[in-house]
N, C-alpha and C positions, 0 to 999 in steps of 0.2 A: 503493500499499500503506499503512495505518494505519502511523504510528510505533509503536516500541513503547513504555510507559512505563518509564520509569527504576526497576528494582528499588530497593524499599528493604528495607534491613536491618531485620529482626524489634527491635523492642525488647523487653527484658525484659519480663516482668510485674510491676509493683510487690506488695509485700506487701501480701496483703489484697485483691487485686483479684477473687477470687473471691468476697469476701462482700461488697463494695460493691455500689449499685446501677448496673447498666450501662443507659444511655438508649439507646431503640431509633434508629436513623439507617437511612440509605438500604442496602439490601442489599449494594450494591457500595460503599460509602464504608468508609474504615479504620475497625475495630472501635475504639469508645472507651476500651477496656482499655488498650491501647498494645501488642497483642501484633505490630500490624504486618500482622497479615491482614485479609481484607476482612471485615464484619460478617456476612455470611451465612455464612461459615466459620469463624467464630471464636461470640460469644454470640447470634448471630441464628439459627444451628444449634441453641443449646442452647434457647433461648425458643421455639422451635418446635415441639422436641420436647417441652419442660416444659408448653406450653399446651393448651389443650381441644381436642377435637374439632370438626373444621371443622362448622359450623352453616351447613346450607344457605340456611335464610332467617332470616337474622340480625334484620330487621325486621320480621318476623311479629306481629301483635299492637300495632303504633304504628298509630297514624292516619294514614293516607298512607302505606302502605308502599310502594306502586308509587312515588310520589315520592321516598322515598329512595333506591331502586333507582337511579332516573333520577339523583340530585344525587351520588350517587357515582360514576356509570359516564359520564353522556354529557353532565351541563349541567356547561359551562364556567365562569360566575358567577351563582351564585344563593345567596338566604337565605333563612328562615324564622325566624320568632318563634316558639320554643318556651314551651310552659307545663309547668310543674314541678310534680308532687304535691306538694300542701301548701305550694304559693306559693313565691315567690323569698325567698332570705336577706335579712337585712339588709343593705342597701348594696349589692346587685346590683339596678339598675334594668331589666334586661333580658337574657335568654339568648338569643343567635341563632347559630342551626347556617348555617356557610357551604360551600360547595363546597369551598375554596381559601382558605388564608390564606398571607400573605408570608412569603419563606423557609421555607414547608411547614411552618411551626407549626400542632401538634396542635390548639391552643386560645392564646386571649390573653386574660387577663382588662386590659381597657381603663382607662384613667385614670380615668376616670366610676365604675367598679365594673363596669362591664356586660362581658357574656362574649360572646366570638364563639368556636365549636367548629369546627372544620373536618372535613368528612366523609370528604375526598380523602385519605386519610395511610395510610403503612404500618401496618401493624398487627401484634402480636407473639405472637398467637392465633388460633385458630381461630374463634373467636366475635366479630365486627365490633361487636357490639352493646355486650358485655363490655368491648373495647378504649375504646369511645367514651363511655360510661358511666364510667369510670376517669378518662378525658380531664377528662371534664366535671366530676365532682368535685371533682377536684385545681385545675380554673380555678375554682371556687366560692370557693376557701380561698386560694390565693394573692392578694398584696398587689396592689393595681391597679396598671397599667403593665409586668405581668409577662408573659411568654409560658409556655408550659405545653409541655415537650418529651415524648416518647415514653418508654414505660418497659415493662418486661413487667409483665403484669397478674394479678392474683391471681386465681386460676381460682375461688377464691367470693366474689368480689367482685360486685356489683350488674348489673344489663343496665339499658338505657336504657327498657326495658319497667317497670323498677321505678321509675325517677324520672319518668319523662314520664309527664303525665295522658292518659289513654287516651280522654278525651273530648274532647280538645282538637282545634280547628282544627289543620289543617297545611296552610298556603297557602305556596307557593314564587312569591317575585319573581325575576323572571330579571333580571339585570341586562346591558347593553353593554360593560362592564368592570368591572375590581375597584374603583375609587374609593369601593366600601363599605368598604375595607380600612382607610381614614384618617379619623379626625374633623377635622382639621384638616391641610388637604394642606400648607398653609405651613409647618407646623413637622414635618413628617416625616423623618425622616434618610435621608441620601445612600440608604444602603442598602436600605430600605422604596420610595423613588422609583423607585430603579433596577430593583428585584423587580417594582413596579407595571406599570412601561413595558414590560419583558418578556412579562409576563402578559397584558396588553393589545393585544400585536403577536399574541401564539398564540391568541388566544382567538377560535373561531370562532362567528359571528352565530349566536344560538339565543334562539328563542321560546315561549313555552308555551300551545298553542291553550286556547281558554277554555269551549268549546262539550263538551268532552271530557274524561275525567279521563287525566293523567299521558303527555300527546302532545306531543312537543317537536319542532316544525321546528326545521331548521337549513342554514345555506347555507356550502357549500362552492366552492372554483375549479370544479369539473368539471360538478357540479347539485346541485340541494338533495335534502332529504331530509326522511321523517315518521320519527320513531323513537318507538314509542308501547308504553309499559310498560304489560301487562295482567296484570291479577291472578287468572288461571285458573290450574288445571294444564294442565300441559304437553302431556299426551296428547287432553285433552279441545279444548284451545286448538287444537294442530295438527289435530286432526280436522274443529272446524268451518273455520279457514282454507283446509283441502284442498277442502273441499266448495263454500265460495266459489272457491276458484280454479280449481275443476275447470268451474265454473258460468260462469266469466268474469266473475265480480262482486267480486275481489278488490282492485280497483285504487280509486285514490281521482278517477277522471276520465282524461281524454284525454290520452296521454305519461306517464300513470305506471304503476308497476307494483309488486308487493311482491314483493319480490328475496330474502328470507331472515328472518332472525332471530337476535338476540342471546340467550343465556342467563346470568342476571345475578343473584345472589343468590336464585336459586330461583322466580325469575319470566322469563317470556318477553318477549323484546321485539320484533316485528314491525317490519321496517325498509322502506318505500316510495321507489322513486327519483321525483323529481321534477323537472320542466322546472326551468331555470336560472332562469328569469322567477316561477316561483310562488312567491307569497310565503306567510306564514303565513295571512293573511285571506283568501288563494284557496282553504286547504284545509280552512277550517274546517266550509263545511258539507258537502262530501263527505267526511269525518272523521264527521260527527254520521249522516249517510245508513249508513255503512258501520258503524256500530257499531250500528245497528237491524238490519242485515241479520246480523252476527256474533251478536249475542243470539239471532236465529231460528236460526241454525246450530247455536248450544248446544244448541239444546232437541232437536235430532233427533239420535235414538239409535239409529238403524236402522244398520248394516253399512255401511262405505264401500264406494264401487261399484269396480270395477277401476282406471276414470280418475281417482276418488278419491283412490285409494290410491297411484297414480304420482304423483297430484300433491303428496300428503303426503310422499311419497317425497326428492322432489324438493326440498320445503321444509327436511324435515329435512337433507338432504346440504348443505344453504346454512347452516346453523345453528351459529351462532360461540359458545363459553362465553369470557365476559369474567370470572368468578366462580364 
């Protein structure tokens, strides 16, 4: 039986606590206001009710929407260079999106002025795009060498779509570990070094396929997988996958099978089981061939056959919503 945590006597809230800005922390952490309650039961609840309504596709309209979803939900360690509308501010040599940052910082202004923006963080509103845009703007303004903390986001603030150039490239670079956190590993603090070691130990080996968009191979102890974020409407995609599944053409080769899908940020992510020894390179050609079959299936508009409806039902029953 797990040990009960010792009860913490609630501290009286300081005068004016309701007027000052309360930073965003993990849902189960103590609220920074000093109430003694968990954040989710205190100012986290207030933030969630005061925030905007849930935006189902927060990355819609951004270059590389499917890869944004993958970096938010599926990929352990990756970075992407971002291009801002109007160019970079003076003193900011680059802005880089990262899956996660040390100590779960939402963003970091490095000593050289460059900015790292983390995409895998708790957010305070129902619009992830607005939350990230607010963090990015604050990271551009803080002094070099400063991390940016979370906060409740103004409901009328800009979104990423207002800040990032719509015609820019979005090209994720997947890393085997989180060494991109530090520019000078020899001078990293003990706290950052420990965080780096923990993160590297937990990272699942992941590779982005080169022949198709937003498809990521990953290695787990039991078997390998391909997780592929697809930019199609959910009903349209599930119909096409059902047609292929019923026809016996939904796999990626021998000993592989389409096992279900995730739903994340308005997009569907089909998942295939792969043999333990199957590498990302092994999946490149089968994935490209599958993309051609899928395109053909998406073009079919006739009603599903009984067998295809059963296949669709099976896929729907195995769908998991991540966000």
